[in-house]
Each structure stands twice: as C-alpha cells, then as structure tokens.
C-alpha positions as CSV (number, residue, x, y, z in Angstrom):
1,X,0.0,0.0,0.0
2,X,1.5,3.3,-1.0
3,X,2.1,6.0,1.6
4,X,-0.5,8.3,-0.1
5,X,-3.2,5.6,-0.2
6,X,-2.4,4.6,3.3
7,X,-2.7,8.2,4.5
8,X,-6.0,8.6,2.7
9,X,-7.5,5.4,4.1
10,X,-6.3,6.3,7.6
11,X,-8.0,9.7,7.4
12,X,-11.2,8.1,6.1
13,X,-11.3,5.5,8.9
14,X,-10.6,8.1,11.5
15,X,-13.5,10.2,10.2
16,X,-15.8,7.2,10.3
17,X,-14.7,6.2,13.8
18,X,-15.2,9.8,15.1
19,X,-18.6,9.9,13.4
20,X,-19.7,6.9,15.4
21,X,-17.9,8.0,18.6
22,X,-19.1,11.5,19.2
23,X,-22.8,10.6,20.0
24,X,-21.5,7.9,22.3
25,X,-19.3,10.5,24.0
26,X,-22.3,12.7,24.4
27,X,-24.4,9.8,25.8
28,X,-21.6,8.9,28.3
29,X,-21.3,12.5,29.5
30,X,-25.1,12.8,29.8
31,X,-25.3,9.6,31.9
32,X,-22.5,10.9,34.1
33,X,-24.4,14.1,34.4
34,X,-27.3,12.2,35.9
35,X,-25.2,11.0,38.8
36,X,-23.7,14.5,39.2
37,X,-27.2,16.0,39.4
38,X,-28.3,13.5,42.0
39,X,-25.4,14.3,44.3
40,X,-25.5,18.1,43.7
41,X,-29.3,18.4,44.2
42,X,-29.5,16.1,47.2
43,X,-26.6,18.1,48.8
44,X,-28.9,21.1,48.9
45,X,-31.3,19.2,51.2
46,X,-28.9,18.5,54.1
47,X,-25.7,16.5,54.8
48,X,-27.6,13.4,55.7
49,X,-29.4,13.2,52.3
50,X,-26.2,13.8,50.5
51,X,-24.4,11.0,52.4
52,X,-27.4,8.7,51.8
53,X,-27.4,9.3,48.1
54,X,-23.6,9.1,47.8
55,X,-23.4,5.8,49.8
56,X,-26.4,4.3,48.0
57,X,-25.0,5.2,44.6
58,X,-21.7,3.6,45.5
59,X,-23.6,0.4,46.0
60,X,-25.8,0.1,43.0
61,X,-23.5,1.7,40.4
62,X,-20.9,-1.1,40.5
63,X,-23.7,-3.6,40.1
64,X,-25.1,-1.8,37.1
65,X,-21.6,-1.5,35.6
66,X,-21.2,-5.3,35.8
67,X,-24.4,-6.2,34.1
68,X,-23.9,-3.4,31.5
69,X,-20.6,-5.1,30.7
70,X,-22.4,-8.5,30.2
71,X,-24.9,-6.8,27.9
72,X,-22.2,-5.0,26.0
73,X,-21.4,-8.4,24.4
74,X,-24.4,-7.8,22.1
75,X,-22.4,-5.1,20.2
76,X,-19.9,-7.4,18.5
77,X,-22.5,-10.1,17.9
78,X,-24.9,-7.7,16.1
79,X,-22.0,-5.8,14.4
80,X,-20.7,-9.0,12.8
81,X,-24.2,-10.0,11.6
82,X,-24.6,-6.5,10.1
83,X,-21.2,-6.7,8.4
84,X,-22.2,-10.1,7.0
85,X,-25.6,-8.8,6.0
86,X,-27.2,-11.6,8.1
87,X,-30.2,-9.4,8.9
88,X,-32.4,-12.4,9.9
89,X,-29.9,-13.2,12.7
90,X,-30.0,-9.7,14.3
91,X,-33.5,-9.7,15.9
92,X,-33.0,-13.1,17.6
93,X,-29.7,-11.9,19.0
94,X,-31.4,-8.8,20.4
95,X,-34.3,-10.8,21.9
96,X,-31.9,-13.2,23.7
97,X,-29.9,-10.3,25.0
98,X,-33.1,-8.7,26.3
99,X,-34.0,-11.9,28.2
100,X,-30.5,-11.7,29.8
101,X,-31.1,-8.0,30.6
102,X,-34.5,-8.7,32.2
103,X,-33.0,-11.5,34.3
104,X,-30.0,-9.4,35.4
105,X,-32.1,-6.3,36.1
106,X,-34.7,-8.1,38.1
107,X,-32.2,-10.1,40.1
108,X,-30.2,-6.9,40.9
109,X,-33.3,-5.0,41.8
110,X,-34.6,-7.8,44.0
111,X,-31.2,-8.0,45.8
112,X,-31.1,-4.3,46.4
113,X,-34.7,-4.1,47.6
114,X,-34.4,-7.1,50.0
115,X,-30.8,-7.1,51.1
116,X,-29.8,-3.4,50.8
117,X,-30.3,-2.6,54.5
118,X,-28.2,-5.7,55.5
119,X,-25.4,-4.6,53.2
120,X,-25.4,-1.1,54.6
121,X,-25.2,-2.6,58.1
122,X,-21.9,-4.2,57.2
123,X,-20.2,-0.8,56.8
124,X,-21.3,0.6,60.2
125,X,-23.0,3.6,58.7
126,X,-24.7,6.0,61.1
127,X,-28.3,4.9,61.6
128,X,-29.9,8.1,60.2
129,X,-27.8,7.9,57.0
130,X,-28.3,4.1,56.7
131,X,-32.1,4.5,57.0
132,X,-32.2,7.0,54.2
133,X,-29.7,5.1,52.0
134,X,-31.8,2.0,52.4
135,X,-35.0,3.8,51.3
136,X,-33.1,5.4,48.4
137,X,-31.8,1.9,47.3
138,X,-35.3,0.4,47.4
139,X,-36.6,3.2,45.1
140,X,-33.7,2.7,42.6
141,X,-34.2,-1.0,42.7
142,X,-37.4,-0.6,40.6
143,X,-35.4,1.1,37.8
144,X,-32.7,-1.5,37.4
145,X,-34.7,-3.8,35.0
146,X,-35.5,-0.8,32.9
147,X,-31.9,0.5,32.6
148,X,-30.7,-3.1,31.8
149,X,-33.2,-3.3,28.9
150,X,-32.4,0.2,27.8
151,X,-28.6,-0.5,27.6
152,X,-29.4,-3.6,25.6
153,X,-31.3,-1.5,23.0
154,X,-28.5,1.1,23.1
155,X,-25.8,-1.5,22.3
156,X,-28.1,-2.9,19.5
157,X,-28.4,0.6,18.1
158,X,-24.7,1.2,18.3
159,X,-23.9,-2.0,16.5
160,X,-26.2,-1.0,13.7
161,X,-24.1,2.2,13.4
162,X,-26.9,4.4,14.6
163,X,-25.1,5.8,17.7
164,X,-27.2,9.0,17.7
165,X,-30.0,7.1,19.5
166,X,-27.6,6.7,22.5
167,X,-27.1,10.5,22.7
168,X,-30.8,11.4,22.1
169,X,-32.2,9.3,24.9
170,X,-29.3,9.9,27.4
171,X,-30.1,13.6,27.0
172,X,-33.8,12.9,27.5
173,X,-33.0,10.9,30.6
174,X,-30.8,13.8,31.9
175,X,-33.7,16.3,31.4
176,X,-36.3,14.0,33.0
177,X,-33.9,13.4,35.9
178,X,-33.4,17.1,36.5
179,X,-37.1,17.8,36.5
180,X,-38.2,14.9,38.6
181,X,-35.3,15.5,41.1
182,X,-36.5,19.1,41.5
183,X,-40.1,18.1,42.1
184,X,-39.5,15.0,44.3
185,X,-36.5,16.0,46.3
186,X,-37.6,19.5,47.2
187,X,-41.4,19.1,46.8
188,X,-43.9,21.9,47.0
189,X,-41.8,24.2,49.4
190,X,-38.8,24.0,47.1
191,X,-40.9,24.7,44.0
192,X,-42.6,27.7,45.6
193,X,-39.3,29.2,46.6
194,X,-38.1,29.0,43.0
195,X,-41.3,29.7,41.0
196,X,-43.5,31.5,43.5
197,X,-46.8,30.4,45.1
198,X,-48.9,30.4,42.0
199,X,-48.2,26.8,40.9
200,X,-50.7,24.7,38.9
201,X,-52.1,21.2,39.6
202,X,-51.5,21.3,43.4
203,X,-47.7,21.2,43.0
204,X,-47.3,23.5,46.0
205,X,-48.7,20.7,48.2
206,X,-46.2,18.0,47.1
207,X,-44.1,16.6,50.0
208,X,-40.3,17.0,49.9
209,X,-39.0,13.5,49.8
210,X,-35.3,14.2,49.9
211,X,-33.0,11.2,49.2
212,X,-36.0,8.9,48.6
213,X,-37.3,11.4,46.0
214,X,-33.9,11.3,44.3
215,X,-34.2,7.5,44.0
216,X,-37.7,7.7,42.6
217,X,-36.5,10.3,40.1
218,X,-33.7,8.0,39.0
219,X,-36.1,5.2,38.4
220,X,-38.5,7.4,36.5
221,X,-35.6,8.5,34.3
222,X,-34.6,4.9,33.6
223,X,-38.1,3.9,32.5
224,X,-38.4,7.0,30.4
225,X,-35.2,6.2,28.5
226,X,-36.3,2.6,27.9
227,X,-39.8,3.4,26.7
228,X,-38.5,6.2,24.5
229,X,-35.7,4.1,22.8
230,X,-38.1,1.2,22.4
231,X,-40.7,3.3,20.5
232,X,-37.9,5.0,18.5
233,X,-36.4,1.6,17.5
234,X,-39.8,0.4,16.4
235,X,-40.5,3.4,14.2
236,X,-37.2,4.9,12.9
237,X,-36.1,3.8,9.4
238,X,-32.5,3.3,10.6
239,X,-33.6,0.0,12.1
240,X,-35.7,-1.1,9.1
241,X,-33.3,-3.7,7.7
242,X,-33.0,-5.4,11.1
243,X,-36.8,-5.9,11.5
244,X,-36.6,-9.3,9.9
245,X,-38.4,-12.3,11.5
246,X,-40.7,-12.6,14.5
247,X,-41.1,-9.6,16.8
248,X,-40.8,-12.0,19.8
249,X,-38.5,-14.9,20.5
250,X,-38.6,-17.3,23.4
251,X,-35.4,-17.9,25.3
252,X,-32.9,-19.9,23.2
253,X,-30.1,-21.6,25.1
254,X,-27.5,-21.4,22.4
255,X,-27.8,-17.6,21.7
256,X,-28.0,-16.8,25.4
257,X,-24.8,-18.8,26.0
258,X,-23.1,-16.8,23.2
259,X,-24.2,-13.6,24.8
260,X,-22.8,-14.7,28.2
261,X,-19.6,-16.1,26.7
262,X,-18.8,-12.8,25.1
263,X,-20.4,-10.5,27.7
264,X,-19.5,-12.0,31.0
265,X,-15.8,-11.4,30.7
266,X,-16.5,-7.8,29.7
267,X,-18.7,-7.4,32.9
268,X,-15.9,-8.8,35.0
269,X,-13.4,-6.5,33.4
270,X,-15.5,-3.4,34.0
271,X,-16.3,-4.4,37.6
272,X,-12.6,-5.0,38.3
273,X,-11.8,-1.5,37.0
274,X,-14.6,0.2,39.1
275,X,-13.8,-1.8,42.2
276,X,-10.0,-1.0,41.8
277,X,-10.7,2.8,42.2
278,X,-13.1,2.1,45.1
279,X,-10.4,0.0,46.8
280,X,-7.8,2.8,46.4
281,X,-10.2,5.3,47.9
282,X,-10.9,3.1,50.9
283,X,-7.1,2.5,51.4
284,X,-6.5,6.2,51.4
285,X,-9.1,6.8,54.1
286,X,-6.4,6.7,56.8
287,X,-4.4,9.5,55.1
288,X,-6.9,12.2,56.1
289,X,-9.7,14.2,54.5
290,X,-7.3,16.5,52.4
291,X,-5.8,13.5,50.7
292,X,-9.1,11.7,50.1
293,X,-10.7,14.8,48.8
294,X,-7.8,15.7,46.4
295,X,-7.8,12.1,45.2
296,X,-11.5,12.2,44.6
297,X,-11.4,15.5,42.8
298,X,-8.5,14.5,40.5
299,X,-10.1,11.1,39.8
300,X,-13.4,12.7,38.9
301,X,-11.8,15.2,36.6
302,X,-9.7,12.6,34.8
303,X,-12.6,10.2,34.6
304,X,-14.5,13.0,32.7
305,X,-11.7,13.3,30.2
306,X,-11.5,9.5,29.9
307,X,-15.0,9.5,28.3
308,X,-13.3,10.5,25.0
309,X,-11.0,7.5,24.5
310,X,-13.7,5.3,26.0
311,X,-16.2,6.4,23.4
312,X,-13.6,5.8,20.7
313,X,-13.1,2.2,22.0
314,X,-16.9,1.6,22.0
315,X,-17.2,2.9,18.4
316,X,-14.2,0.7,17.4
317,X,-16.0,-2.4,18.5
318,X,-18.6,-1.6,15.9
319,X,-16.2,-0.8,13.1
320,X,-14.1,-3.9,13.7
321,X,-17.1,-6.2,14.2
322,X,-18.7,-5.0,11.0
323,X,-15.4,-5.5,9.1
324,X,-15.1,-9.0,10.6
325,X,-18.6,-9.8,9.6
326,X,-17.8,-8.9,6.0
327,X,-14.8,-11.2,6.2
328,X,-12.5,-8.2,5.5
329,X,-9.9,-9.4,7.8
330,X,-7.0,-7.2,6.7
331,X,-9.3,-4.2,6.8
332,X,-10.4,-5.1,10.3
333,X,-6.7,-5.1,11.3
334,X,-6.1,-1.8,9.6
335,X,-9.2,-0.3,11.4
336,X,-7.9,-1.5,14.8
337,X,-4.4,-0.2,14.5
338,X,-5.4,3.0,12.8
339,X,-7.7,3.6,15.8
340,X,-4.7,2.9,18.1
341,X,-2.9,5.8,16.4
342,X,-5.9,8.0,16.8
343,X,-6.0,7.2,20.5
344,X,-2.4,8.4,20.8
345,X,-3.5,11.7,19.3
346,X,-6.4,11.9,21.8
347,X,-3.9,11.2,24.6
348,X,-1.8,14.3,23.5
349,X,-5.0,16.4,23.6
350,X,-5.9,15.1,27.0
351,X,-2.4,15.8,28.3
352,X,-2.7,19.4,27.1
353,X,-6.1,19.8,28.9
354,X,-4.6,18.3,32.1
355,X,-1.6,20.5,32.1
356,X,-3.2,23.8,31.1
357,X,-6.8,23.3,32.2
358,X,-6.2,21.1,35.3
359,X,-6.1,24.0,37.8
360,X,-9.3,25.5,36.4
361,X,-11.0,22.1,36.4
362,X,-10.0,21.5,40.0
363,X,-11.3,24.9,41.0
364,X,-14.8,23.8,39.9
365,X,-14.7,21.1,42.6
366,X,-13.2,22.8,45.6
367,X,-12.2,26.1,47.2
368,X,-9.8,24.5,49.6
369,X,-6.3,25.5,48.6
370,X,-4.6,22.4,50.1
371,X,-7.0,20.0,48.3
372,X,-6.7,22.0,45.1
373,X,-2.9,22.0,45.2
374,X,-2.6,18.2,45.8
375,X,-5.3,17.5,43.2
376,X,-3.4,19.5,40.5
377,X,-0.2,17.5,41.4
378,X,-2.1,14.2,40.9
379,X,-3.4,15.4,37.6
380,X,0.2,16.0,36.5
381,X,0.9,12.4,37.3
382,X,-2.2,11.5,35.3
383,X,-0.6,13.0,32.2
384,X,1.9,10.2,32.2
385,X,-0.7,7.4,32.0
386,X,-2.9,9.0,29.4
387,X,-1.1,7.3,26.5
388,X,-1.3,3.8,28.1
389,X,-4.9,4.4,29.2
390,X,-6.0,5.6,25.8
391,X,-4.2,2.7,24.2
392,X,-5.6,0.0,26.4
393,X,-9.2,1.2,26.0
394,X,-8.8,1.3,22.2
395,X,-7.2,-2.1,22.2
396,X,-10.1,-3.5,24.4
397,X,-12.6,-2.1,22.0
398,X,-10.9,-3.7,19.0
399,X,-10.7,-7.1,20.8
400,X,-14.4,-6.9,21.7
401,X,-15.0,-6.4,18.0
402,X,-13.2,-9.8,17.5
403,X,-15.4,-11.3,20.3
404,X,-12.1,-12.0,22.0
405,X,-13.1,-11.0,25.5
406,X,-11.8,-13.8,27.8
407,X,-8.1,-12.9,27.4
408,X,-9.1,-9.3,27.8
409,X,-10.7,-10.2,31.1
410,X,-7.6,-12.0,32.4
411,X,-5.2,-9.2,31.3
412,X,-7.4,-6.6,33.0
413,X,-7.6,-8.5,36.3
414,X,-3.8,-9.0,36.3
415,X,-2.8,-5.5,35.2
416,X,-5.3,-3.7,37.5
417,X,-5.0,-5.7,40.7
418,X,-1.6,-7.5,41.2
419,X,0.3,-4.9,39.1
420,X,-1.7,-1.7,39.6
421,X,-3.0,-1.9,43.1
422,X,-0.2,-4.2,44.3
423,X,2.7,-2.0,43.2
424,X,0.7,1.1,44.2
425,X,0.2,-0.2,47.7
426,X,3.9,-1.0,48.2
427,X,4.9,2.4,46.9
428,X,2.3,4.1,49.0
429,X,3.2,2.4,52.3
430,X,7.0,1.9,51.6
431,X,9.3,-0.9,52.8
432,X,11.0,-0.6,56.2
433,X,14.7,0.0,55.8
434,X,14.4,0.4,52.0
435,X,12.3,3.5,51.2
436,X,9.7,5.7,52.8
437,X,6.1,5.4,51.5
438,X,4.9,7.9,48.9
439,X,1.3,8.1,50.1
440,X,-1.3,8.9,47.6
441,X,1.4,9.4,44.9
442,X,2.3,5.8,45.2
443,X,-1.2,4.6,44.3
444,X,-1.2,6.9,41.3
445,X,2.2,5.7,40.1
446,X,0.7,2.2,40.5
447,X,-2.0,3.2,38.1
448,X,0.7,4.1,35.6
449,X,2.2,0.6,36.0
450,X,-1.1,-1.2,35.7
451,X,-2.3,0.6,32.7
452,X,1.1,0.3,30.9
453,X,1.1,-3.4,31.5
454,X,-2.4,-3.7,30.2
455,X,-1.6,-1.7,27.1
456,X,1.5,-3.9,26.3
457,X,-0.3,-7.2,26.9
458,X,-3.4,-6.2,24.9
459,X,-1.2,-4.9,22.0
460,X,0.5,-8.3,22.0
461,X,-2.9,-10.1,21.9
462,X,-4.2,-7.9,19.1
463,X,-1.1,-8.6,17.0
464,X,-1.6,-12.3,17.5
465,X,-5.3,-12.3,16.8
466,X,-5.0,-10.1,13.7
467,X,-2.0,-11.9,12.2
468,X,-2.6,-12.1,8.4
469,X,-3.5,-15.5,7.1
470,X,-3.3,-16.9,3.6
471,X,-6.5,-16.1,1.7
472,X,-7.6,-13.3,4.0
473,X,-9.8,-10.7,2.2
474,X,-8.5,-7.2,1.9
C-alpha cells in the first residue's frame, strides 16, 4: 500500500470512527451528568441526604456496571451480523440479550430491595444515614430492570451504526432526571421558593422526599429512557433492515450462551476497574480528608476526560465487528491499529487539557487550597498514563469487535489488581529500611504501572489475533 493511499485510508477511517464516537461520548457524559445531578441536588437538602445518596450510589452503580458489561457483548454479535448482511440473525440476538437483561435487572433490583439494608449494616454507617440510604436503594431497585433493557437496546443501536440514538435518549434521561429531582427532592416548598406560590395542579402541596425522591426520580428517568428508545427503534427507518423475523423470541439456550460467553468477561473487566478505584479510595481513608478529597477531585476530573477515549473504544468495537462480519480481515486489522494511532493523538489532547486546564477544572470542585494543590499535582501524574490508558481502552474495543473477551478479562484483572494496586500499595506504604512510603502518589504511580502493562499485553494479543493468514480478504 502506497504512503499516499495509506494516509487517505487512515484519514477516512478516523472520520468514520469519530462519526460513530461523538454521539457515544455525548451519551456517556449525559449519563455521568445524571449522577452528578443526584449528588448536587441532594446536597442542597442536608448533609444526611447527601451522604445517603452518595453511599447508595456507590452500592448500585458497580452492580449496574457489571451487568452493562455483560450486555455489551451484544455489540460485537450484532455488528458482525450487520457486516455479513445476516439481517435475519439480528433480531433473535437482540431478543436473547433482552432476556438476559431482564433477568439481570430483576435479580439486581430484588437483591437491592431485599438485602440493601443488610449490606449497609456491614459498613457501620450512622443509623440516620443508613435508614435514608436503604430507602433510596429500594426506590432505585425498581429502575434496574429498565436500565438493563435500555442499555441492551442502546448497544443494539450502536452495533447498527446508529449511535445518535444513544445520545438522544441519554439527554432525554438527563432532562427528566433534573425535572423529577427538583419536584420530588424539594417538593412543594422548594418549587414555591423557586417559582412563586402560583403553581398549577397542586404542585405546591407536594411533599419534599429528599433522598428517597432522588431514588424515585432516578427510576422514572430509567423507565423514560427505555420506553423512548423502544418506541424509537420500532419506528425509525435506521432499524428497518434489522426488522426481519418474528417480533418475539422465546429464550434460546445457544444464543444466550453466546451472549454470556462474550459479555460476562466484559462485565468482570468493567467491575474490576470500578472496584479498583473504590479500593484505592478506601485504602486512602487513613491519610486524612485532604488526601481523600484531592484524590476524589483528581479522579473525577480525569474520569470525565476518559470518556473521549472510552467512546472511541466503544465505536471501534462496531467498526471492527462489521469488518469481521464482511470477512474483510485485513481491513479489520487496519481499522484496529489505525484507531490505536488516533487514540495516541487523543492522549496528547488530554495531556494538554490536564496541564493547562487542570487548575481550572479543580477549581470547579473545591475552594480548599490544600485540596486543590494536591489534586493538581495528581493530575500532572495522570498526564503520564494518558497514553497507556487511551491505548488500552482502544485495544479493548478492538478485541471486543473480534469477540475476544476472555483474554481481555484476564489481562485486565492481572494488570489492574496485582500490578496496579499491588505496586501502588507497596509504593504508598513503603518498605521498612528500604524507602519511605509515597502516600497517595504511590497509588497513582501504581495506576501508571497497571495501565502500561495492560496496554502492552493487549497490544500483543491484538497482534496475535489479527495476524494475516493466507487467503484473507482485503
């Protein structure tokens, strides 16, 4: 391939990938915005409500992340069918994923509703906070089946290449969440203070439900997103070619097994990543509130920026999956490694934002100078791992497109926990007679080590799985 042709194809592929990725990015930011709204609005009630929502969210969000990972296995399945023009296979795959989603959502909701209080009791939370957090969890529990089904329809839409649906209904959920939070958290008194006493429909008499209202608002948002996307997918012409076959399928063991075989490792990988950051936060608790606050601020700001490479990785799963479905194996390889180069460009952009915009970003979170100073220093450390982080998330997206998720799971578990957390813990605590502990800096250096190992191992895996074979199509 000539250099000119290679450059042209590289530019075309980058444009196609970005076209798929930007609505996913918007959807990810909108969903993050829902969590931010919950915390911010409940914080205006009182400290107890804020603590209840924060603790409750830290319990149900990891569960949701795990089952979203399992359902994410639908993306490469449908993308490969789309690439192969096997339209009759798309609907059955969606239906079986929905059966899995309903089962996971109902099981998760039941567990939260019945055992949420018992789980809270394990952490010795103050009784007034635990009582509110339990009520909040019971309200959210009714929304988990809806968000599981919604995410399934979202991944189905993404695999068809229609990623704008993700953005549209994530924004709708954000708007509904803001409105219902205002009505249910603050009730009539809050609405009167904002709009005045002349409210229609008896809104002035609504009770202020605080943290419980926040949970109910979250559930309403989840069901709104599901119903909206379901109707949209039934009517929009972008889904027309996939409407082949029966509109209903009973559970089929083989297709459900494929969904779980591909999706379960993704769920374990995502859960291990979320739980890693939770573990670091808990291990830092003994270092004092300044350290914990700075770590939280820096982590939140960097997580916000991480949505860009994450969206590229999710879009890459679609591009690679469709190329594989068309049996264009060399092109699938080109797409994967071209996206890896694009991820490096994104990493440069993120580094510039962290270096020059970090202090301004931190200022949005805190006015405490000690917290802000430490958070900015941690963000400077984060500039080092942007390249490995962007690389590993792009590589993970490509491997998901190949349905190669089991190795991805083992690499993630090894790199994040023994390497990332293990080395970070040693560096943080130090070794007697050898070196003094680095504190919070040690854990962040451990993240560099873990993400770098993940990037190297996943690169090796992608090289192996994409190795050209005789007779491969271009």
